[in-house]
C-alpha positions in Angstrom: -44.7 84.8 80.8 -47.0 87.0 78.6 -44.3 87.3 76.0 -43.8 83.5 76.0 -47.6 83.1 75.5 -47.6 85.5 72.6 -44.6 83.8 71.0 -46.2 80.4 71.4 -49.3 81.7 69.8 -47.5 82.8 66.6 -45.3 79.7 66.6 -48.5 77.6 66.7 -49.5 79.3 63.4 -46.6 77.7 61.7 -47.8 74.3 62.8 -51.2 75.1 61.4 -49.7 75.8 58.0 -48.3 72.3 57.9 -51.5 70.8 59.0 -53.6 72.9 56.5 -51.2 72.0 53.7 -51.7 68.3 54.3 -55.5 68.8 54.4 -55.6 70.9 51.2 -53.3 68.4 49.5 -55.6 65.5 50.4 -58.6 67.4 49.0 -56.7 68.0 45.8 -55.8 64.3 45.6 -59.5 63.4 46.1 -60.7 65.7 43.3 -57.9 64.4 41.0 -59.0 60.8 41.8 -62.6 61.6 41.0 -61.6 63.1 37.7 -59.3 60.1 36.8 -62.2 57.7 37.5 -64.6 59.7 35.5 -66.8 60.8 38.5 -67.7 64.4 39.3 -67.8 63.7 43.0 -69.6 65.8 45.6 -68.2 69.3 45.0 -70.3 70.8 47.8 -68.5 68.4 50.2 -65.1 69.1 48.6 -65.8 72.9 49.0 -66.9 72.5 52.6 -63.8 70.4 53.4 -61.5 73.0 51.8 -63.1 75.9 53.7 -62.7 73.8 56.9 -59.1 73.1 56.1 -58.3 76.8 55.5 -60.4 78.1 58.3 -57.7 77.3 60.9 -55.3 79.9 59.5 -57.2 83.1 60.4 -54.6 85.2 58.6 -53.6 86.3 55.0 -55.1 83.2 53.4 -58.5 84.3 54.7 -58.1 87.6 52.9 -57.2 85.7 49.7 -60.1 83.3 50.2 -62.6 86.1 50.5 -61.1 87.9 47.6 -61.4 84.8 45.4 -65.1 84.5 46.3 -65.7 87.9 44.7 -64.0 87.2 41.4 -66.6 85.4 39.2 -65.4 82.0 38.0 -62.0 82.2 39.7 -63.4 79.3 41.6 -66.4 77.0 41.2 -69.6 78.5 42.9 -69.6 75.8 45.6 -66.1 76.9 46.7 -66.9 80.6 46.4 -69.9 80.3 48.7 -67.9 78.4 51.3 -64.9 80.7 51.2 -67.0 83.9 51.4 -68.1 82.9 54.9 -64.6 82.7 56.3 -63.5 85.5 58.6 -60.4 87.5 57.8 -59.2 87.9 61.4 -55.9 87.0 62.9 -55.6 86.5 66.7 -54.7 89.9 68.2 -51.3 90.6 69.7 -51.5 91.2 73.5 -50.1 94.4 75.1 -46.8 92.9 76.1 -46.2 91.6 72.6 -47.3 95.0 71.1 -44.7 96.8 73.2 -42.0 94.4 71.9 -43.1 95.1 68.3 -43.0 98.9 68.9 -39.5 98.7 70.3 -38.5 96.7 67.2 -39.9 99.4 64.9 -39.2 102.7 66.7 -36.6 101.8 69.3 -36.6 101.5 73.1 -37.8 105.1 73.7 -40.8 104.7 71.3 -43.4 105.6 73.9 -41.9 109.1 74.5 -42.8 109.9 70.9 -46.5 109.7 71.7 -48.5 111.6 74.2 -50.5 108.4 74.7 -50.7 104.9 73.2 -53.4 102.3 73.8 -51.7 98.9 73.9 -55.1 97.2 73.4 -55.9 97.1 69.7 -58.9 99.1 68.4 -59.2 97.0 65.3 -57.6 93.9 63.7 -57.3 92.5 60.2 -55.5 89.8 58.3 -51.9 91.4 58.3 -51.9 93.7 61.3 -53.9 95.6 63.9 -54.7 99.2 64.6 -54.1 101.1 67.9 -55.4 104.4 69.0 -52.7 106.9 70.0 -52.3 110.7 70.6 -49.5 112.8 69.0 -47.3 115.0 71.2 -49.3 118.0 69.9 -52.6 116.4 70.9 -53.8 115.1 67.5 -55.6 111.7 67.5 -53.6 109.0 65.6 -54.2 105.5 64.2 -51.1 103.3 64.5 -51.2 100.2 62.2 -48.8 97.6 63.4 -48.0 94.5 61.3 -48.1 91.1 62.9 -44.7 89.4 63.2 -43.4 87.0 60.5 -46.1 88.1 58.1 -43.7 87.7 55.1 -43.4 84.0 55.9 -47.1 83.7 56.5 -47.9 85.3 53.2 -45.6 83.0 51.2 -47.0 79.9 53.0 -50.5 81.1 52.1 -49.6 81.7 48.5 -48.3 78.1 48.4 -51.8 77.0 49.6 -53.4 79.2 47.0 -51.5 77.4 44.3 -53.1 74.1 45.6 -56.5 75.7 45.5 -56.0 76.7 41.9 -54.7 73.3 41.1 -58.0 71.8 42.4 -59.9 74.3 40.2 -57.8 73.4 37.1 -58.7 69.7 37.5 -62.3 70.4 38.1 -63.0 73.0 35.5 -60.5 74.4 32.9 -62.9 77.1 31.5 -60.8 79.9 33.0 -57.0 79.9 32.9 -56.1 81.2 36.4 -52.4 81.6 36.0 -52.5 85.4 35.7 -55.1 85.6 38.5 -52.6 83.8 40.7 -49.7 86.1 39.6 -51.8 89.2 40.3 -53.0 88.1 43.7 -49.5 87.1 44.7 -48.1 90.5 43.7 -50.8 92.5 45.5 -50.6 90.5 48.7 -46.8 90.9 48.8 -47.3 94.6 48.3 -49.5 94.8 51.3 -46.6 93.9 53.5 -44.8 97.1 52.5 -46.2 99.9 54.7 -43.8 102.4 53.1 -45.6 101.7 49.8 -49.0 102.0 51.6 -47.9 105.4 52.9 -47.0 106.5 49.4 -50.5 105.4 48.2 -52.1 107.4 51.0 -50.1 110.5 49.8 -51.3 109.8 46.2 -54.9 109.6 47.2 -54.6 112.7 49.4 -53.5 114.6 46.3 -56.0 113.0 43.9 -59.0 113.7 46.2 -57.8 116.8 47.9 -60.6 119.0 46.4 -63.4 116.6 47.0 -65.6 117.5 50.0 -67.2 114.1 50.0 -64.0 112.1 50.7 -61.4 112.2 53.5 -58.0 110.6 53.3 -55.7 110.2 56.4 -52.4 112.0 56.8 -49.3 109.9 57.3 -46.9 110.6 60.1 -43.7 109.6 58.4 -41.4 110.0 61.3 -43.6 107.5 63.2 -43.8 105.0 60.4 -41.6 102.2 59.1 -41.9 99.4 56.6 -44.0 97.5 59.1 -45.5 100.3 61.1 -47.9 103.0 59.7 -48.9 106.0 61.8 -51.6 108.3 60.4 -54.3 110.7 61.5 -57.3 109.1 63.1 -60.5 109.7 61.0 -63.5 109.7 63.3 -66.6 108.1 61.7 -69.5 105.7 62.0 -69.8 102.3 60.4 -71.4 102.3 57.0 -74.0 99.7 57.9 -75.4 102.0 60.6 -77.0 104.0 57.7 -78.9 101.0 56.1 -82.2 102.3 57.5 -81.4 106.0 57.0 -83.5 108.1 54.6 -82.7 107.4 50.9 -81.2 110.9 50.5 -78.6 110.0 53.2 -77.8 106.6 51.7 -77.4 108.2 48.3 -74.9 110.7 49.7 -72.8 107.9 50.9 -73.1 106.0 47.6 -72.2 109.2 45.6 -69.0 109.6 47.7 -68.0 106.0 47.2 -68.7 106.2 43.5 -66.4 109.3 43.3 -63.7 107.7 45.5 -63.5 104.8 43.0 -64.2 106.1 39.5 -62.5 109.5 39.7 -59.0 108.2 40.6 -59.3 105.6 37.9 -60.5 107.9 35.1 -58.2 110.8 36.0 -55.0 109.0 37.3 -55.2 105.3 36.5 -55.5 104.0 40.0 -58.1 102.1 42.0 -58.8 101.2 45.6 -58.8 97.4 45.1 -60.4 96.4 48.4 -63.9 98.1 48.6 -65.5 96.1 51.4 -67.7 97.5 54.2 -64.9 97.8 56.8 -62.8 100.1 54.6 -65.2 103.0 54.9 -66.5 105.0 57.8 -69.0 107.9 57.5 -68.4 111.4 58.8 -71.3 113.7 59.4 -72.1 117.4 58.8 -70.7 120.1 61.0 -71.9 123.8 60.9 -68.7 124.8 59.1 -69.1 122.2 56.4 -66.3 119.7 55.8 -64.8 118.4 59.0 -61.0 118.8 59.5 -59.0 115.6 59.9 -59.5 114.2 63.4 -62.6 116.1 64.4 -65.8 114.4 65.5 -69.2 114.8 64.0 -70.9 118.2 64.4 -74.3 119.7 65.1 -76.4 118.0 62.5 -76.1 114.5 64.0 -77.1 111.6 61.8 -76.8 113.3 58.4 -73.8 111.9 56.5 -71.5 114.4 54.8 -69.1 111.9 53.2 -66.8 109.0 53.7 -63.5 108.3 55.3 -61.5 106.1 52.9 -59.4 103.7 54.9 -56.8 101.0 54.2 -54.5 101.6 51.2 -52.7 98.3 51.3 -54.5 97.0 48.1 -54.1 99.8 45.5 -53.8 98.9 41.9 -52.2 101.3 39.4 -52.7 100.9 35.6 -51.0 102.1 32.5 -52.9 104.9 30.9 -53.8 102.6 27.9 -55.8 100.4 30.3 -57.8 103.4 31.3 -58.5 104.1 27.7 -59.8 100.6 27.4 -62.2 101.3 30.3 -63.6 104.3 28.4 -63.7 102.5 25.1 -65.6 99.6 26.5 -68.2 101.9 28.0 -68.5 103.9 24.8 -68.8 100.7 22.7 -71.5 99.3 24.8 -73.4 102.5 25.0 -73.5 102.9 21.2 -73.5 99.3 20.2 -70.1 99.5 18.5 -68.8 95.9 18.6 -65.4 96.8 17.1 -64.7 99.3 19.8 -65.8 96.7 22.5 -63.4 94.1 21.0 -60.6 96.8 20.8 -61.1 97.5 24.5 -60.7 93.8 25.4 -57.6 93.6 23.4 -56.3 96.8 25.0 -56.7 95.1 28.4 -54.7 92.1 27.2 -57.2 89.5 26.1 -56.0 87.5 23.2 -57.4 85.0 20.7 -61.0 86.0 21.2 -63.5 84.2 18.9 -67.1 85.3 18.5 -68.4 83.1 21.3 -65.8 84.3 23.8 -66.5 87.9 22.9 -70.2 87.3 23.5 -69.4 85.7 26.9 -67.3 88.6 27.9 -69.9 91.1 26.8 -72.5 89.4 29.0 -70.2 90.3 31.9 -69.4 93.7 30.6 -73.0 94.6 30.1 -73.7 93.5 33.7 -70.8 95.6 35.2 -71.5 98.7 33.0 -75.3 98.2 32.9 -76.3 100.8 35.5 -74.0 103.3 33.8 -75.7 102.8 30.4 -79.2 103.7 31.5 -80.1 107.4 31.9 -82.5 107.0 34.7 -82.7 106.7 38.5 -82.4 103.0 39.5 -80.9 100.7 42.0 -77.6 99.1 41.0 -79.3 95.7 40.4 -83.0 95.0 40.7 -84.1 92.0 43.0 -80.5 91.1 43.8 -79.1 90.4 47.3 -75.6 91.9 48.0 -74.0 88.4 48.4 -75.5 87.3 45.1 -74.4 90.2 43.0 -73.1 88.9 39.7 -73.7 85.2 40.3 -76.4 84.8 37.6 -74.3 86.5 35.0 -71.2 84.6 36.0 -73.1 81.3 35.5 -74.1 82.4 31.9 -70.5 83.3 31.2 -69.1 80.1 32.6 -71.5 78.0 30.5 -70.1 79.5 27.3 -66.5 79.4 28.5 -66.7 75.7 29.3 -67.8 75.0 25.7 -65.7 77.6 23.8 -62.8 78.4 26.2 -60.5 78.5 28.0 -59.8 82.2 28.3 -56.8 83.6 30.1 -57.8 86.6 32.3 -55.1 89.3 32.1 -53.5 90.4 35.4 -54.7 94.0 35.1 -58.3 92.9 34.8 -58.4 90.9 38.1 -58.6 93.7 40.7 -60.6 96.0 38.4 -63.3 93.3 38.1 -63.1 92.3 41.8 -63.3 95.9 43.0 -66.3 96.6 40.8 -68.1 93.6 42.3 -67.2 94.6 45.8 -68.3 98.2 45.3 -71.6 97.0 43.8 -72.2 94.8 46.8 -71.8 97.9 49.1 -74.3 99.9 47.0 -76.8 97.1 47.3 -76.3 97.0 51.1 -77.1 100.7 51.1 -80.1 100.3 48.9 -79.0 103.4 46.9 -81.1 104.6 44.0 -79.3 107.1 41.7 -78.8 108.1 38.1 -75.5 106.1 37.7 -75.3 107.2 34.0 -75.1 110.9 35.0 -72.6 110.2 37.8 -70.3 108.3 35.5 -70.5 110.8 32.6 -69.8 113.7 34.9 -66.7 111.8 36.1 -65.3 111.2 32.6 -66.4 114.5 31.0 -63.6 115.9 28.9 -61.5 112.6 29.1 -58.3 112.8 27.2 -55.6 110.1 27.4 -52.8 112.6 27.3 -54.2 114.5 30.3 -54.4 111.3 32.3 -50.7 110.5 31.4 -49.6 113.9 32.5 -51.5 113.9 35.8 -50.4 110.4 36.5 -46.7 111.1 35.9 -46.8 114.2 38.1 -48.9 112.8 41.0 -47.1 109.4 41.2 -43.6 111.1 41.2 -44.7 113.5 44.0 -46.2 110.8 46.1 -43.3 108.3 45.5 -45.5 105.7 43.8 -43.8 103.6 41.1 -45.1 104.4 37.6 -47.1 101.4 36.2 -45.3 99.5 33.4 
């Protein structure tokens, strides 16, 4: 009976897709009719209706909706505000259904391969859920099990996403979203492949191996499949538990997060594309220094030592030329070299830029790079709430794009931009105050494109990650 209940639950999701598609389509028709009749309509109402229509899915589309809310001008602000409030949680699989899924992935004797396995999930997300387990040798494990039929669910959600973008195109053509759609689709499909995620974990383990501030899990490949990922359990506390900690402690966490993002990009051309609060936990000091994987916090309780970097489903790799563009844009902004700034945009794939569009993009670039350009201790953004990070600048950019655009956003830019905004929001949650200029320049010191190319080729081949085109 329990299995039937679980099956019915996931079958009900398919029915919701049909219902949601109808609702989204009606909203699109309403917006199109308003445009045809020359009326702007109530976009706040349209946005609320769209959020209500999508809110019934509780699956991959919620991940997409929240992602879109962090990409400035991917959607109108009314839509971004509504979608940012949606929860990216799917209904958990019950114990009976979990056992069926484990049989499907590891065979009927799967339980004999663990010393223990908790059938009740420890955490859930949009595409799967995590269970605590113990290896036969006693090591604590995290077992990430994908929900059934996720490939169909993702494809259905991407169909809904096309409708959302169609609404945006009718309402406001300032930003051509075709490449944004292509990029989100590619990354979301990649997240279904747990073998690729295992390779990304191996890549990050190599890239960050010598950094005492960052821990990366170890994959148990003989207990993993394309839809099951077993790895070491990294003990840690939630990041927001440190919001009221001394500034020194909050800065330690921020420094580790900065390193975990900028160092892999500047040295290997790879970023963690999903930097939200749930993808970090904090490990604390032990008398012996860095904690081995799986150990709990030590004697100096409450003093953070670094971060556990979790969830490698959304990793974006870049050609080395893109990394050069990142450095060129920073250097051009730092020294007021407009030609170098424009060259960086062109390296990233922006085309047909006139003076007005260059100025619009530079408003955004100066915002993103701003803290890195000032050689002083400061917060990331003065008088800005985490949820409002970038909104004012996005409004300025959008005003210019409406008059002088449209501009097509290159695919490579989407997650770079989105991740920078997400990371900034976490820094604001922490209230960190640091010399970001010093941190960044220490990270890129001695940067040479040929060195990045050599490191990337070697590390990607060793980890089994496809070389970026």
